[in-house]
VEXDREN-2710 file (C-alpha; in Angstrom, 1 decimal):
% VEXDREN-2710
k/r/px/py/pz
1/MET/-3.0/-122.0/136.8
2/SER/-6.5/-123.7/137.2
3/TYR/-9.6/-121.5/137.4
4/ARG/-12.8/-122.5/139.0
5/ARG/-15.8/-122.8/136.7
6/ARG/-18.2/-119.9/137.0
7/ILE/-21.3/-120.9/138.9
8/TYR/-24.8/-120.1/137.8
9/PHE/-27.5/-120.5/140.5
10/THR/-30.7/-122.1/139.6
11/SER/-34.1/-120.7/140.7
12/GLU/-34.2/-123.3/143.5
13/GLN/-30.6/-122.4/144.7
14/LYS/-31.4/-118.7/144.6
15/SER/-34.5/-119.3/146.8
16/GLU/-32.4/-121.3/149.2
17/ILE/-29.8/-118.5/149.4
18/TRP/-32.5/-116.0/150.2
19/ASP/-34.0/-118.3/152.8
20/ARG/-30.7/-118.7/154.6
21/TRP/-29.9/-114.9/154.3
22/GLN/-33.3/-114.1/155.9
23/ARG/-32.5/-116.6/158.7
24/GLY/-29.5/-114.5/159.6
25/GLU/-26.7/-116.6/158.1
26/SER/-23.5/-114.9/156.9
27/MET/-22.5/-114.8/153.2
28/SER/-19.5/-117.0/154.1
29/SER/-21.7/-119.6/155.7
30/ILE/-24.1/-119.6/152.7
31/GLY/-21.2/-119.8/150.3
32/ARG/-19.8/-122.9/152.1
33/GLY/-23.1/-124.6/151.5
34/PHE/-22.5/-124.2/147.7
35/ASP/-18.7/-124.8/147.9
36/ARG/-18.2/-121.1/146.9
37/GLU/-16.6/-118.0/148.4
38/SER/-18.8/-115.3/149.9
39/SER/-17.9/-113.2/146.9
40/SER/-20.1/-115.5/144.8
41/ILE/-23.1/-114.8/147.1
42/TYR/-22.7/-111.0/147.4
43/PRO/-23.7/-110.1/143.8
44/LEU/-27.1/-111.9/144.1
45/LEU/-27.9/-110.2/147.4
46/SER/-26.6/-106.8/146.6
47/ARG/-28.7/-106.5/143.4
48/THR/-31.7/-105.7/145.5
49/GLY/-29.8/-104.2/148.5
50/GLY/-30.1/-107.4/150.6
51/ILE/-33.9/-107.2/150.4
52/ARG/-35.5/-110.3/149.0
53/PRO/-37.4/-109.5/145.7
54/PRO/-41.1/-110.4/145.7
55/LYS/-42.0/-113.7/144.2
56/ARG/-43.2/-113.3/140.6
57/LYS/-46.8/-114.3/139.9
58/ARG/-48.7/-114.8/136.7
59/SER/-51.7/-112.7/136.1
60/ARG/-54.9/-114.7/136.0
61/LEU/-55.7/-113.1/132.6
62/ALA/-52.4/-114.1/131.0
63/LEU/-52.1/-117.0/128.6
64/THR/-50.7/-120.2/130.2
65/LEU/-48.1/-122.5/128.7
66/ASP/-50.9/-125.1/128.0
67/GLU/-52.8/-122.5/126.0
68/ARG/-49.7/-121.5/124.0
69/GLU/-49.2/-125.2/123.2
70/LEU/-52.8/-125.3/121.9
71/ILE/-52.1/-122.3/119.8
72/SER/-49.0/-123.9/118.4
73/ARG/-50.8/-127.1/117.5
74/GLY/-53.6/-125.1/115.9
75/ILE/-51.2/-123.2/113.7
76/ALA/-49.5/-126.5/112.7
77/ALA/-52.9/-127.9/111.7
78/LEU/-53.6/-124.7/109.7
79/HIS/-56.6/-123.7/111.8
80/SER/-57.7/-120.0/111.7
81/MET/-57.1/-117.6/114.5
82/ARG/-60.9/-117.5/115.2
83/SER/-61.2/-121.3/115.5
84/ILE/-58.1/-121.5/117.8
85/ALA/-59.6/-118.7/119.9
86/GLN/-63.0/-120.5/120.2
87/GLU/-61.2/-123.7/121.4
88/LEU/-59.4/-121.6/124.1
89/CYS/-62.5/-119.6/124.9
90/ARG/-60.5/-116.5/124.3
91/PRO/-61.1/-113.4/122.1
92/ALA/-59.6/-113.8/118.6
93/SER/-57.7/-110.6/119.1
94/THR/-55.8/-112.2/122.1
95/VAL/-54.6/-115.1/119.9
96/SER/-53.8/-112.8/117.0
97/ARG/-51.6/-110.5/119.1
98/GLU/-49.9/-113.5/120.8
99/VAL/-48.9/-114.9/117.5
100/SER/-47.8/-111.6/116.0
101/ARG/-45.5/-110.6/118.8
102/ASN/-43.8/-114.0/118.8
103/GLY/-42.7/-114.5/115.2
104/GLY/-46.0/-115.0/113.3
105/TYR/-47.5/-118.1/111.7
106/GLU/-44.1/-119.3/110.5
107/LYS/-42.0/-118.9/113.6
108/TYR/-44.4/-119.2/116.6
109/ARG/-43.2/-121.7/119.3
110/ALA/-45.0/-122.1/122.6
111/ILE/-41.9/-122.5/124.8
112/GLU/-40.1/-119.5/123.4
113/ALA/-43.4/-117.4/123.6
114/GLU/-43.7/-118.4/127.2
115/LYS/-40.1/-117.3/128.0
116/GLN/-40.6/-114.0/126.2
117/ALA/-43.9/-113.3/128.1
118/TRP/-42.0/-113.5/131.4
119/VAL/-39.3/-111.2/130.1
120/ARG/-41.9/-108.6/128.9
121/ALA/-43.7/-108.8/132.3
122/ARG/-40.5/-107.9/134.2
123/ARG/-41.6/-104.3/134.7
124/PRO/-40.6/-102.4/137.8
125/LYS/-43.4/-101.7/140.2
126/PHE/-44.2/-98.0/140.6
127/CYS/-42.7/-96.8/143.9
128/LYS/-45.0/-94.8/146.2
129/LEU/-42.2/-92.2/146.8
130/ALA/-41.8/-91.6/143.0
131/GLY/-43.6/-88.3/142.2
132/ASN/-44.5/-87.7/145.9
133/THR/-42.2/-84.7/146.6
134/PHE/-43.6/-84.2/150.1
135/LEU/-42.6/-87.7/151.2
136/GLN/-39.2/-87.4/149.5
137/HIS/-38.4/-84.2/151.3
138/ALA/-39.8/-85.3/154.7
139/ILE/-37.9/-88.5/154.6
140/SER/-34.7/-86.9/153.5
141/ASN/-34.9/-84.2/156.2
142/LYS/-35.5/-86.7/159.0
143/LEU/-32.7/-89.1/157.8
144/THR/-30.2/-86.2/157.9
145/ILE/-30.9/-85.8/161.6
146/HIS/-30.4/-89.5/162.1
147/TRP/-34.1/-90.7/162.5
148/SER/-34.5/-94.3/161.5
149/PRO/-36.9/-95.3/158.7
150/GLU/-39.2/-96.9/161.3
151/GLN/-39.3/-93.7/163.3
152/ILE/-40.0/-91.7/160.2
153/ALA/-42.8/-94.0/159.2
154/GLY/-44.4/-94.0/162.6
155/TRP/-44.1/-90.2/162.9
156/LEU/-45.8/-89.7/159.5
157/LYS/-48.6/-92.0/160.5
158/ARG/-49.0/-90.1/163.8
159/MET/-48.9/-86.6/162.2
160/TYR/-51.1/-87.5/159.2
161/PRO/-53.5/-90.2/160.4
162/ASN/-56.1/-89.6/157.7
163/LYS/-53.9/-88.9/154.8
164/GLU/-52.6/-92.1/153.2
165/ARG/-50.6/-90.2/150.6
166/CYS/-48.5/-88.7/153.4
167/GLN/-47.7/-92.1/154.9
168/VAL/-45.2/-94.7/153.9
169/SER/-43.9/-98.0/155.4
170/HIS/-40.3/-98.2/156.7
171/GLU/-39.7/-101.1/154.3
172/THR/-40.5/-98.8/151.4
173/ILE/-37.9/-96.3/152.7
174/TYR/-35.3/-99.0/153.1
175/LYS/-36.0/-100.3/149.6
176/SER/-35.7/-96.8/148.2
177/LEU/-32.3/-96.4/149.9
178/PHE/-30.8/-99.8/149.2
179/VAL/-32.3/-100.5/145.8
180/GLN/-30.8/-97.5/143.9
181/ALA/-32.5/-98.6/140.7
182/ARG/-35.6/-97.0/142.0
183/GLY/-33.9/-93.6/141.8
184/VAL/-36.1/-92.0/144.5
185/LEU/-33.9/-91.3/147.5
186/LYS/-30.3/-90.2/147.0
187/LYS/-27.6/-92.8/147.7
188/GLU/-25.8/-90.3/149.9
189/LEU/-28.6/-90.6/152.5
190/LEU/-27.3/-94.1/153.4
191/GLN/-24.6/-92.5/155.4
192/TYR/-27.2/-91.3/157.9
193/LEU/-28.4/-94.8/158.7
194/ARG/-27.2/-96.3/162.0
195/SER/-25.6/-99.2/160.3
196/LYS/-23.0/-98.5/157.6
197/ARG/-23.7/-101.7/155.7
198/THR/-24.1/-101.5/151.9
199/ILE/-26.9/-104.1/152.0
200/ARG/-29.6/-104.8/154.5
201/ARG/-29.0/-107.6/157.1
202/SER/-31.6/-109.9/158.6
203/ILE/-33.0/-109.1/162.0
204/HIS/-31.9/-112.6/163.0
205/ALA/-28.2/-112.0/162.3
206/THR/-26.2/-112.8/165.5
207/GLN/-24.1/-110.5/167.6
208/LYS/-21.4/-111.4/170.0
209/GLY/-21.5/-110.7/173.7
210/SER/-18.8/-110.6/176.4
211/ASP/-18.3/-111.7/179.9
212/HIS/-16.7/-109.3/182.4
213/GLY/-16.0/-111.6/185.4
214/GLN/-17.2/-111.6/189.0
215/ILE/-18.1/-108.8/191.3
216/LYS/-18.1/-109.0/195.1
217/ASP/-21.4/-108.9/196.9
218/MET/-23.4/-108.2/193.8
219/ILE/-27.2/-108.5/193.8
220/SER/-28.6/-110.5/191.0
221/ILE/-31.2/-109.2/188.6
222/ARG/-33.3/-112.1/189.8
223/GLU/-33.8/-110.3/193.1
224/ARG/-35.0/-107.1/191.4
225/PRO/-38.7/-106.3/192.4
226/ALA/-41.3/-107.6/189.9
227/SER/-42.7/-104.1/189.6
228/VAL/-39.6/-103.1/187.7
229/GLU/-40.1/-105.8/185.0
230/ASP/-43.3/-104.4/183.4
231/ARG/-41.9/-100.9/183.0
232/ALA/-45.1/-99.4/184.4
233/VAL/-43.2/-97.4/187.1
234/PRO/-40.6/-94.8/186.2
235/GLY/-37.3/-94.4/188.0
236/HIS/-35.5/-97.7/187.1
237/TRP/-32.4/-97.3/184.9
238/GLU/-30.1/-99.6/182.9
239/GLY/-26.5/-98.7/182.5
240/ASP/-23.2/-99.7/180.7
241/LEU/-20.0/-98.3/179.3
242/ILE/-19.2/-97.9/175.6
243/SER/-15.5/-97.9/174.9
244/GLY/-13.2/-96.3/172.4
245/SER/-9.5/-96.0/171.7
246/LYS/-6.9/-94.8/174.1
247/ASN/-8.8/-96.2/177.1
248/SER/-11.7/-93.8/176.6
249/HIS/-15.2/-94.5/177.8
250/ILE/-18.7/-93.0/178.1
251/ALA/-21.3/-94.2/180.7
252/THR/-24.7/-94.7/179.1
253/LEU/-28.0/-94.7/181.1
254/VAL/-31.5/-95.4/179.9
255/GLU/-34.7/-95.1/182.0
256/ARG/-36.8/-98.2/181.4
257/HIS/-40.3/-96.6/181.5
258/THR/-39.6/-93.7/179.2
259/ARG/-36.4/-94.9/177.3
260/TYR/-34.9/-91.5/178.3
261/VAL/-31.2/-91.4/177.7
262/MET/-28.4/-89.7/179.6
263/LEU/-24.7/-89.8/178.9
264/VAL/-21.9/-89.3/181.4
265/LYS/-18.3/-88.5/180.6
266/VAL/-15.8/-90.6/182.6
267/PRO/-12.0/-90.1/182.5
268/ASN/-11.3/-93.9/182.5
269/LYS/-12.7/-97.3/183.4
270/GLU/-11.5/-97.5/187.0
271/THR/-14.3/-98.4/189.3
272/LEU/-13.9/-95.5/191.7
273/THR/-13.8/-93.0/188.8
274/VAL/-16.9/-94.4/187.2
275/VAL/-18.8/-94.7/190.5
276/SER/-17.9/-91.1/191.4
277/ALA/-19.2/-89.8/188.1
278/LEU/-22.5/-91.8/188.5
279/ILE/-23.0/-90.5/192.0
280/LYS/-22.5/-86.9/190.8
281/HIS/-25.0/-87.5/188.0
282/ALA/-27.6/-89.3/190.2
283/LYS/-27.8/-86.2/192.5
284/LYS/-29.1/-84.2/189.5
285/LEU/-32.4/-86.2/189.3
286/PRO/-35.4/-86.3/191.7
287/THR/-35.1/-89.3/194.0
288/GLU/-38.5/-90.5/192.7
289/LEU/-37.0/-90.9/189.2
290/TYR/-33.9/-92.8/190.2
291/GLN/-34.7/-95.8/192.4
292/SER/-32.6/-98.6/190.8
293/LEU/-29.8/-99.2/188.4
294/THR/-29.3/-102.5/186.4
295/TRP/-25.7/-103.0/185.1
296/ASP/-23.9/-105.8/183.3
297/ARG/-21.0/-107.6/184.9
298/GLY/-18.4/-105.0/184.1
299/LYS/-15.9/-104.5/186.8
300/GLU/-16.2/-100.8/186.4
301/LEU/-19.0/-101.0/188.9
302/ALA/-17.2/-103.2/191.4
303/ALA/-17.6/-100.4/193.9
304/HIS/-21.3/-100.6/193.6
305/GLN/-21.8/-100.5/197.4
306/LYS/-20.2/-97.1/197.5
307/PHE/-22.7/-95.9/194.9
308/THR/-25.7/-97.3/196.8
309/LEU/-24.5/-95.9/200.1
310/ALA/-24.1/-92.4/198.6
311/THR/-27.4/-92.3/196.6
312/ASP/-29.7/-94.9/198.3
313/ILE/-30.1/-96.4/194.8
314/ASP/-30.1/-100.2/194.5
315/VAL/-27.8/-101.8/192.0
316/TYR/-28.7/-105.1/190.2
317/PHE/-26.4/-107.1/188.0
318/CYS/-27.4/-109.2/184.9
319/ASP/-26.8/-112.9/184.5
320/PRO/-23.7/-113.9/182.5
321/HIS/-24.1/-113.7/178.7
322/SER/-27.5/-112.1/179.1
323/PRO/-27.4/-108.7/177.4
324/TRP/-31.1/-108.8/176.7
325/GLN/-31.8/-108.4/180.4
326/ARG/-30.9/-104.7/179.9
327/GLY/-32.3/-104.6/176.4
328/SER/-33.1/-100.8/176.3
329/ASN/-29.5/-100.0/177.2
330/GLU/-28.1/-102.5/174.6
331/ASN/-30.3/-101.0/171.9
332/THR/-29.2/-97.4/172.9
333/ASN/-25.5/-98.4/172.8
334/ARG/-26.0/-99.6/169.3
335/LEU/-27.7/-96.3/168.3
336/LEU/-24.8/-94.4/169.9
337/ARG/-22.3/-96.1/167.7
338/GLN/-23.6/-93.9/164.9
339/TYR/-22.2/-90.9/166.8
340/PHE/-19.2/-92.7/168.5
341/PRO/-17.8/-95.3/166.0
342/LYS/-15.8/-98.1/167.4
343/GLY/-12.1/-97.5/167.5
344/THR/-12.4/-93.7/167.9
345/ASP/-11.2/-91.6/170.8
346/LEU/-14.2/-90.9/173.1
347/SER/-12.2/-88.6/175.4
348/VAL/-12.4/-85.7/172.9
349/HIS/-16.2/-85.3/173.5
350/SER/-17.2/-82.8/176.2
351/GLN/-20.1/-83.3/178.5
352/PHE/-21.8/-80.5/176.6
353/HIS/-21.5/-82.5/173.4
354/LEU/-22.7/-85.7/175.1
355/ASN/-25.8/-83.8/176.4
356/LYS/-26.5/-82.6/172.8
357/ILE/-26.4/-86.1/171.4
358/ALA/-28.6/-87.4/174.3
359/ARG/-31.1/-84.7/173.6
360/GLN/-31.2/-85.7/169.9
361/LEU/-31.9/-89.3/170.8
362/ASN/-34.6/-88.2/173.4
363/GLU/-36.4/-86.1/170.8
364/ARG/-36.8/-88.9/168.3
365/PRO/-40.2/-90.7/168.3
366/ARG/-40.1/-94.3/169.5
367/LYS/-42.2/-97.1/168.2
368/THR/-42.4/-98.7/171.6
369/LEU/-43.9/-95.4/173.0
370/GLN/-46.5/-95.2/170.2
371/PHE/-44.2/-92.8/168.5
372/GLU/-44.1/-90.3/171.3
373/THR/-40.6/-89.1/172.3
374/PRO/-38.7/-90.1/175.4
375/ALA/-38.4/-86.5/176.3
376/GLU/-42.2/-86.0/176.3
377/LYS/-42.6/-89.1/178.5
378/PHE/-39.8/-88.2/180.9
379/ASN/-41.0/-84.6/181.3
380/ALA/-44.4/-85.8/182.1
381/CYS/-43.0/-87.9/184.9
382/VAL/-41.0/-85.0/186.2
383/ALA/-44.1/-82.8/186.3
384/LEU/-45.9/-85.5/188.3
385/THR/-43.1/-85.6/190.9
386/GLY/-42.9/-81.8/191.1
END
């Protein structure tokens, strides 16, 4: 049996791997570029949790390789430490320590001393969370109720605007979770992140979409009033179904202005069933706060005319392969998969439980709302219509 030779990546190759990973390429794709399996790429990326380590920089005060070469030549010429230091314009103590820590007069070699200097300089940077028990407890508590690191960071900044010690970036939280060598946040907290990946993926990583066919007499999103686009006016919703095993589904609705979420239990995907559930739900809201609904091309809304006739709410349909046209709903569906994993039976969840989950989402601060909550924004709209 023949075995493939173990590969050792050079600094240039490692840099290329990180560049491609940050562009959103998969490990399989990166591996093919080096004629290797993805299993050869994973160890390099997982060492720092999929987060690219910062580029190492030499201190402006450190000795350079050229200076070490001069020291080596001075030693060979039997010059004194003081004369070598004068030639370098360095203190004699700097040259003396350099020689002593690298073998002394007899064994000093510039190249080896340079290598050892880089090894000694590889000290972990002090993490802001280390020793800050307030931040550790605050972050842990919010993660356990499914707040994202970005939401936590924004909330801390909003609550403690003048206390830098009580603030932290979401990148620091991610690094403390994925790079366990830091030992600040417990690894068990990873289970509360929306994604169950073991390493962090690039924001540019692709996702697949789907096409649901044609619907009779549908009105294109291109005919939707321009006033809906800028989200300045409340009352315009985006909707979709998320699916589970055993033909189980949940209707998800997101209000564009406030990002307020509502979940509707539906027995199946039949258009009359879905439309009837949406009609019943629509009648619970003030008419001023439900003026239009934008859906994808799923045939569960083929009876959209019946919905419009019963509610006087216009329905618009997205273009094919254009999920970003209802981006708020797409993002919400991704968040909901934390509660409703793919392949699970969604029919076991009662409407009461769906309302509880929607309330939890609505009480999270949102970056796009300057870290106010959807519930705060939506309630303010309700008060204005009352």
